[in-house]
C-alpha atoms as a printed R data frame, in Angstrom:
    type eleno elety resid chain resno       x       y       z
1   ATOM     1    CA   MET     A     1 187.377 316.104 166.805
2   ATOM     2    CA   ARG     A     2 187.150 312.407 166.035
3   ATOM     3    CA   GLY     A     3 184.282 309.996 166.216
4   ATOM     4    CA   THR     A     4 181.508 308.649 164.099
5   ATOM     5    CA   PRO     A     5 179.790 311.326 162.011
6   ATOM     6    CA   PRO     A     6 176.035 311.481 162.625
7   ATOM     7    CA   PRO     A     7 173.545 310.299 160.017
8   ATOM     8    CA   VAL     A     8 172.028 312.915 157.749
9   ATOM     9    CA   ARG     A     9 168.583 312.335 159.295
10  ATOM    10    CA   GLU     A    10 169.811 314.154 162.413
11  ATOM    11    CA   HIS     A    11 170.554 317.354 160.492
12  ATOM    12    CA   MET     A    12 168.286 317.337 157.425
13  ATOM    13    CA   THR     A    13 165.202 319.448 156.919
14  ATOM    14    CA   HIS     A    14 162.360 316.991 157.468
15  ATOM    15    CA   LEU     A    15 159.418 316.840 155.045
16  ATOM    16    CA   PRO     A    16 160.658 319.541 152.674
17  ATOM    17    CA   VAL     A    17 158.366 321.792 150.679
18  ATOM    18    CA   GLU     A    18 157.769 320.092 147.310
19  ATOM    19    CA   ILE     A    19 156.234 321.183 144.021
20  ATOM    20    CA   ASP     A    20 154.586 319.346 141.128
21  ATOM    21    CA   ARG     A    21 156.522 319.100 137.862
22  ATOM    22    CA   CYS     A    22 153.671 320.777 135.959
23  ATOM    23    CA   GLU     A    23 153.760 323.941 138.073
24  ATOM    24    CA   THR     A    24 155.295 327.104 136.665
25  ATOM    25    CA   VAL     A    25 158.550 328.784 137.518
26  ATOM    26    CA   ALA     A    26 156.492 331.657 138.962
27  ATOM    27    CA   GLU     A    27 154.893 329.262 141.469
28  ATOM    28    CA   ALA     A    28 158.315 327.868 142.429
29  ATOM    29    CA   ASP     A    29 159.569 331.418 142.962
30  ATOM    30    CA   ARG     A    30 156.528 332.171 145.149
31  ATOM    31    CA   LEU     A    31 157.004 329.020 147.255
32  ATOM    32    CA   MET     A    32 160.706 329.639 147.736
33  ATOM    33    CA   GLU     A    33 160.067 333.187 148.865
34  ATOM    34    CA   ALA     A    34 157.165 332.244 151.142
35  ATOM    35    CA   HIS     A    35 159.147 329.482 152.873
36  ATOM    36    CA   GLN     A    36 162.534 331.217 152.666
37  ATOM    37    CA   ILE     A    37 164.168 328.238 150.950
38  ATOM    38    CA   ARG     A    38 166.443 327.807 147.943
39  ATOM    39    CA   HIS     A    39 165.706 324.259 146.739
40  ATOM    40    CA   LEU     A    40 162.465 322.516 145.780
41  ATOM    41    CA   PRO     A    41 162.135 318.811 145.020
42  ATOM    42    CA   ILE     A    42 159.973 318.398 141.923
43  ATOM    43    CA   MET     A    43 157.423 315.624 142.197
44  ATOM    44    CA   THR     A    44 154.884 313.656 140.200
45  ATOM    45    CA   GLY     A    45 152.604 312.397 142.933
46  ATOM    46    CA   LEU     A    46 154.975 310.710 145.397
47  ATOM    47    CA   ARG     A    47 157.732 310.181 142.818
48  ATOM    48    CA   LEU     A    48 160.794 312.435 142.757
49  ATOM    49    CA   ARG     A    49 161.296 313.856 139.247
50  ATOM    50    CA   GLY     A    50 163.940 316.519 139.744
51  ATOM    51    CA   ILE     A    51 165.020 319.501 141.765
52  ATOM    52    CA   VAL     A    52 165.059 323.221 141.116
53  ATOM    53    CA   SER     A    53 167.114 325.828 142.920
54  ATOM    54    CA   GLN     A    54 167.127 329.606 142.985
55  ATOM    55    CA   ARG     A    55 170.352 329.379 141.015
56  ATOM    56    CA   ASP     A    56 168.607 327.312 138.285
57  ATOM    57    CA   ILE     A    57 165.872 329.930 138.068
58  ATOM    58    CA   ALA     A    58 168.366 332.802 137.856
59  ATOM    59    CA   ALA     A    59 170.287 331.071 135.045
60  ATOM    60    CA   ALA     A    60 167.057 330.319 133.157
61  ATOM    61    CA   ARG     A    61 165.935 333.940 133.603
62  ATOM    62    CA   LEU     A    62 169.039 335.068 131.710
63  ATOM    63    CA   ARG     A    63 168.215 332.693 128.846
64  ATOM    64    CA   HIS     A    64 164.431 333.175 128.645
65  ATOM    65    CA   GLY     A    65 163.679 336.613 130.092
66  ATOM    66    CA   ASP     A    66 160.098 337.385 131.148
67  ATOM    67    CA   ALA     A    67 158.714 334.281 129.400
68  ATOM    68    CA   LEU     A    68 160.363 332.189 132.105
69  ATOM    69    CA   HIS     A    69 157.638 332.658 134.702
70  ATOM    70    CA   GLU     A    70 155.013 330.770 132.703
71  ATOM    71    CA   MET     A    71 157.329 327.901 131.760
72  ATOM    72    CA   PRO     A    72 156.773 324.524 133.449
73  ATOM    73    CA   LEU     A    73 159.380 323.689 136.058
74  ATOM    74    CA   GLU     A    74 160.228 320.445 134.335
75  ATOM    75    CA   SER     A    75 161.783 322.436 131.494
76  ATOM    76    CA   ILE     A    76 164.444 324.057 133.728
77  ATOM    77    CA   CYS     A    77 164.929 321.629 136.629
78  ATOM    78    CA   SER     A    78 167.786 319.221 137.130
79  ATOM    79    CA   HIS     A    79 166.711 315.610 136.635
80  ATOM    80    CA   ASP     A    80 169.995 314.217 137.974
81  ATOM    81    CA   VAL     A    81 169.163 314.581 141.665
82  ATOM    82    CA   LEU     A    82 171.623 313.592 144.362
83  ATOM    83    CA   THR     A    83 169.648 311.256 146.630
84  ATOM    84    CA   VAL     A    84 170.854 309.723 149.880
85  ATOM    85    CA   SER     A    85 169.489 307.474 152.595
86  ATOM    86    CA   PRO     A    86 168.595 308.895 156.015
87  ATOM    87    CA   VAL     A    87 171.379 306.765 157.543
88  ATOM    88    CA   THR     A    88 174.111 308.105 155.266
89  ATOM    89    CA   SER     A    89 176.645 309.988 157.382
90  ATOM    90    CA   ILE     A    90 176.744 313.755 156.952
91  ATOM    91    CA   ASP     A    91 180.402 313.656 155.933
92  ATOM    92    CA   GLN     A    92 179.582 311.278 153.068
93  ATOM    93    CA   VAL     A    93 176.680 313.480 151.968
94  ATOM    94    CA   ALA     A    94 178.882 316.588 152.103
95  ATOM    95    CA   GLU     A    95 181.588 314.842 150.051
96  ATOM    96    CA   GLN     A    96 179.023 313.853 147.416
97  ATOM    97    CA   MET     A    97 177.594 317.381 147.302
98  ATOM    98    CA   LEU     A    98 181.098 318.815 146.814
99  ATOM    99    CA   ALA     A    99 182.047 316.252 144.169
100 ATOM   100    CA   ARG     A   100 178.862 316.898 142.181
101 ATOM   101    CA   ARG     A   101 178.912 320.647 142.846
102 ATOM   102    CA   VAL     A   102 175.317 320.742 144.071
103 ATOM   103    CA   GLY     A   103 173.732 322.687 146.903
104 ATOM   104    CA   SER     A   104 171.476 319.934 148.203
105 ATOM   105    CA   ALA     A   105 170.797 316.231 148.529
106 ATOM   106    CA   VAL     A   106 167.287 314.815 148.686
107 ATOM   107    CA   VAL     A   107 166.871 312.255 151.462
108 ATOM   108    CA   VAL     A   108 164.839 309.252 150.327
109 ATOM   109    CA   ASP     A   109 163.650 306.332 152.448
110 ATOM   110    CA   GLY     A   110 161.786 303.405 150.914
111 ATOM   111    CA   GLY     A   111 161.200 305.396 147.733
112 ATOM   112    CA   TYR     A   112 159.672 308.377 149.570
113 ATOM   113    CA   VAL     A   113 161.157 311.840 150.007
114 ATOM   114    CA   VAL     A   114 161.603 312.325 153.752
115 ATOM   115    CA   GLY     A   115 163.984 315.260 153.835
116 ATOM   116    CA   ILE     A   116 166.480 317.511 152.152
117 ATOM   117    CA   PHE     A   117 170.018 318.333 153.239
118 ATOM   118    CA   THR     A   118 171.306 321.679 151.992
119 ATOM   119    CA   LYS     A   119 174.443 323.730 152.439
120 ATOM   120    CA   ALA     A   120 172.592 325.658 155.156
121 ATOM   121    CA   ASP     A   121 171.804 322.385 156.966
122 ATOM   122    CA   ALA     A   122 175.486 321.435 156.694
123 ATOM   123    CA   LEU     A   123 176.522 324.713 158.295
124 ATOM   124    CA   ARG     A   124 173.964 324.284 161.096
125 ATOM   125    CA   ALA     A   125 175.317 320.749 161.673
126 ATOM   126    CA   LEU     A   126 178.859 322.074 161.816
127 ATOM   127    CA   CYS     A   127 177.831 324.700 164.359
128 ATOM   128    CA   SER     A   128 176.038 322.138 166.535
129 ATOM   129    CA   LEU     A   129 178.941 319.700 166.407
130 ATOM   130    CA   PHE     A   130 181.362 322.359 167.631
131 ATOM   131    CA   ALA     A   131 179.004 324.221 169.966
132 ATOM   132    CA   LYS     A   132 180.425 324.993 173.343
133 ATOM   133    CA   GLY     A   133 178.377 323.891 176.247
């Protein structure tokens, strides 16, 4: 299959669930479970501050035990967030995710978070690109 890869905006999760940096790990866990997601952009108002994943929480749980749930998210999140534009092609986003060994990229347009592209979104895109029909 050859051709121009589609932009990430066609396959991202639009308007992702977000959480404030001051919230606790317990609240992040609750949100992830309620929405069946694995990544949460961490915000201060409209400004992206970091990202937390289920994997981050699991690693922090090993280090901090039960005390983890009351810790602020900012203390365990990644501040080095992979951000991309909505017009970035999905192959470029996937290459960046692989190179940085991350499970998601936050899609930012004009300084605002407009989406998130995760490994699950990448697999859905792959399925749709090769769907028979």
